[in-house]
C-alpha positions, 0 to 999 in steps of 0.5 A: 548486545550485537550490533550487527544483528541490530543494524541487519534488523533495522535496515530490514524494518526500513526497507527500501527507505534505507538508512544514511550513516548519520541515523545509523550513528545515532540510533546505535550511538556509535562513532565512525569508526565502529560504524565501519567495523560493523559495515565491513563485518556485515559485508564479508557475511553477505559475500558469502554464497550462502546469502541471498542479501547484500549491502548497498549504498544508493543515494546516501543511504545504505539499504539491504538488496538482493544480489544481482546475480540471483535476479533471473530468479526474482524475475520468475517471481512476477511479483506484484505490489503486495505491500501497499495499496494504490491510491486507485485501490484505496478510493475504490475500497472505500467506495465498495466499503461505504456503499456495499452492495454496489456495482462497478458502474456505481463506483465509475460514477462515484469515482469519474474514472473507469475502475475495472482493472482496480476492481480486478486487482482488489478481487484477486487480493480478496479484499472485495467480492462478489456479493449479488446481481442488481436488479438493473438492466443487464444485472451487474455484478455487485460487490462488497469487502470481504473478512480479509479486508476487516483484517487488513485494516484491523476492524471486527466489523463494517461498524468500525468505519470511520464515520464520514461527516455529511458536507455541509452545502456551499451557498455559493455552489447552491447559489450558482446551480439555482440560478442556471437551473431555476425555472423562467 
């Protein structure tokens, strides 16, 4: 088995998290000398002009990175974060999934925050879509989830969404509300 290829694969899998020398030695079951040989071989391979990646030690971790001399090409991509969804996106997506069809005003009210940018991002990523218009004043757009949403979360249909347990009403909160707003 080619340990150079195994290490390259490991570094690819962990991505920006990288691996420490100790983790690499443990995973590959090798000593310091063998690790140095592998790193030297990989560095020599990545120094070739026909390679777009290189090895770097950032902090105390070894990582695969892109070559600095190619940065002008990478900037042309104008990449957005296509990997993980932000906390705001997940909250908004959950609101849409459990309450669809739902308007942006409903989303804002539930989150307590303006969600116009988050809704746009979710629309552009094809995780939600416009499903109609509400009968409310101004006929605001209503949103629902897409089949891509189901694929993204590994669901066959919306019935597979986790069930939300209704919170039992806290007696202290109830008493506080009733004491402030009860009829005199």
